[in-house]
Phi, psi and omega in degrees: 000274185235035186299320181297313178297319181294338180273352179287155176288153173270106184261138179290151175286160177241172178297338181275349183281138170251157175301147177296145175270164177306320178298326181280327185262348185302315180292328176292317179299322181295338180276346181276166176295165183297343182292337190269143171215155174266131182249124177052034181051028186237317184214161174269146180219138177214155172232125178253138181252145183222161183285345183196177181291318183301316180292320177298320179294318178301315178299315179303317179295321178294319177296321177298319177295318176300313181300317179294318181297323183264352183053045178218105196251123174277165166274130184238133180238110183259130172216177183299118175072014185205140174230121175261141182228136172237135186222129171198168180262108185299322183300330181251359177069032180179205187271138177234157179307323181297333175297321180287325175298314179297319178298318179297323178291323176295320175301319180297317177299314180298321179303324177296323177288320181297323179290331181287335184272000000 
């Protein structure tokens, strides 16, 4: 799916970075799983489904560990059998390549859960 993107480093934005434009992020979006969409040309959003609350919580914890390790934190919404994620780079007020790298890594984590069911 998005293994090449998921293997890239998560690079911090700089003062010179502008948010990605649709022309710049469209090919990145196409490499992600079907769960992801760009909302208002501002952030990535996805919803992952799980068979129960416990599994959704385990996934949430893994995404949290990833976020801490990379110091790039999504907004996470946990409910029974579902985890919603919103991702963007706050410093630039929009999307950066690293948001897509993080999304690809979340897809990779989810793929491990999907294979277990």
